[in-house]
C-alpha positions in Angstrom: 15.6 -3.0 27.9 14.4 -1.8 24.4 15.1 -3.4 21.0 17.3 -0.6 19.9 19.6 -0.6 22.9 19.7 -4.4 22.6 21.0 -4.2 19.1 23.3 -1.5 19.7 24.9 -3.5 22.8 25.2 -6.7 20.5 27.5 -4.6 17.8 29.8 -4.0 20.9 30.3 -7.8 21.8 32.5 -10.4 20.7 30.2 -13.2 22.5 26.7 -13.6 24.0 26.4 -14.2 27.7 23.1 -14.3 29.6 23.0 -14.6 33.4 19.7 -15.9 34.9 18.4 -14.0 38.1 20.1 -16.5 40.5 23.6 -15.6 39.1 24.0 -18.6 36.8 25.1 -18.3 33.2 22.8 -19.6 30.6 24.9 -22.6 28.9 26.8 -20.8 26.2 25.5 -23.4 23.6 21.8 -22.0 23.7 19.8 -21.4 20.9 17.5 -18.6 20.1 14.4 -20.7 18.9 12.3 -17.7 18.7 12.0 -14.1 17.8 8.8 -12.5 17.8 6.2 -10.0 18.7 4.1 -10.9 21.7 0.8 -9.0 22.3 -1.3 -9.5 25.3 -5.1 -8.0 25.2 -6.8 -8.1 28.4 -9.3 -6.5 30.8 -7.8 -5.5 34.5 -10.0 -6.1 37.3 -11.2 -2.5 37.2 -12.9 -3.2 33.8 -10.2 -1.2 31.6 -9.2 -3.0 28.5 -5.4 -2.9 28.0 -2.7 -4.1 25.3 0.9 -4.7 25.9 3.3 -5.5 23.1 6.8 -6.9 23.8 9.6 -8.2 21.5 10.2 -11.7 22.8 13.4 -14.0 22.5 13.1 -17.7 23.5 16.4 -18.9 24.7 16.7 -22.8 24.6 19.6 -25.3 25.2 20.0 -28.7 23.7 22.8 -31.3 23.4 24.5 -29.4 20.7 27.7 -28.2 22.9 29.5 -26.9 19.8 26.9 -24.4 18.9 27.7 -20.7 19.8 25.2 -18.1 18.6 27.2 -14.9 17.6 26.1 -11.3 18.1 26.3 -10.9 14.2 24.1 -13.9 13.7 21.6 -12.6 16.2 21.5 -9.2 14.7 20.5 -10.6 11.4 17.7 -12.8 12.9 16.6 -9.5 14.6 16.8 -7.5 11.3 14.5 -10.4 9.5 12.2 -10.3 12.4 11.7 -6.4 12.4 11.2 -6.6 8.5 8.7 -9.7 8.5 6.9 -8.9 12.0 7.1 -5.3 11.8 8.6 -5.1 15.2 8.9 -1.7 16.6 11.2 -0.3 19.5 9.5 -2.3 22.1 10.7 -3.7 25.5 12.2 -7.1 25.4 10.9 -10.2 27.2 12.8 -13.4 27.3 11.8 -16.6 27.8 14.1 -19.4 29.3 12.9 -22.7 30.7 14.1 -23.9 34.4 11.6 -25.8 36.2 9.0 -24.0 33.8 9.1 -21.5 31.2 10.1 -18.2 32.8 9.5 -14.6 31.4 12.2 -12.2 32.2 13.0 -8.6 31.6 16.5 -8.0 30.4 19.2 -5.3 31.2 22.9 -5.3 30.2 25.9 -4.7 32.9 28.0 -3.6 29.7 29.7 -7.1 28.8 26.5 -9.5 29.7 22.8 -9.6 29.4 21.0 -10.1 32.7 17.8 -11.9 32.8 15.7 -9.9 35.4 12.7 -11.3 37.4 9.2 -9.8 36.5 6.4 -9.5 38.8 2.7 -9.2 38.8 0.7 -6.2 40.1 -2.8 -4.9 40.1 -3.2 -2.2 37.5 -6.6 -0.9 39.2 -5.8 -0.4 42.5 -7.9 2.5 42.9 -10.8 0.6 42.0 -10.1 -2.4 43.5 -10.0 -1.0 47.0 -6.7 -2.1 47.7 -5.4 0.1 50.5 -2.3 2.1 50.0 0.7 0.6 51.6 1.2 2.9 54.8 4.7 3.8 55.9 5.7 1.7 58.9 7.7 3.3 61.5 8.8 2.5 64.9 6.9 4.1 67.7 10.2 5.2 69.4 11.1 7.2 65.9 7.7 8.9 66.1 8.2 9.8 69.9 11.6 11.1 69.1 10.4 13.2 66.3 7.6 14.8 68.1 10.0 15.6 71.0 12.1 17.4 68.7 9.1 19.1 67.2 7.7 20.4 70.3 10.5 21.8 72.1 10.0 25.4 73.6 10.3 28.0 70.8 9.9 25.5 68.0 6.5 27.2 67.0 5.0 23.6 66.7 2.0 24.5 69.0 1.2 27.9 67.4 
């Protein structure tokens, strides 16, 4: 989800609910302890220099059970971050700690924000020699399609 979409969704909500990938709700007394811009410069395994930028929010919970971050307050935090950090309309990444600090994508189901799992990938598969994943089919399916193709008059043997 891009920052502009997130801000638009916030204007439609009365309360903030974040749902973890396992379906558990982030406790409602969470704080957003950081709002920022994360830049990652790296060289992939094929030797290409790359740069990724994301808007980052860190969700944190404490023993402050009476705390509730409102959508309006979060919008004001975002607007200050946009002004001071010169945030662009970038994808959002959310940090949240369970067993370790996790980094998540973000989507909305209309009334909640859902943390989505992120995965790693090789960005230079063509240079690394990683084979293209082959389509796996059952031999019986192959035989059935061959039989259907090679019926008399089908033209497959011309």
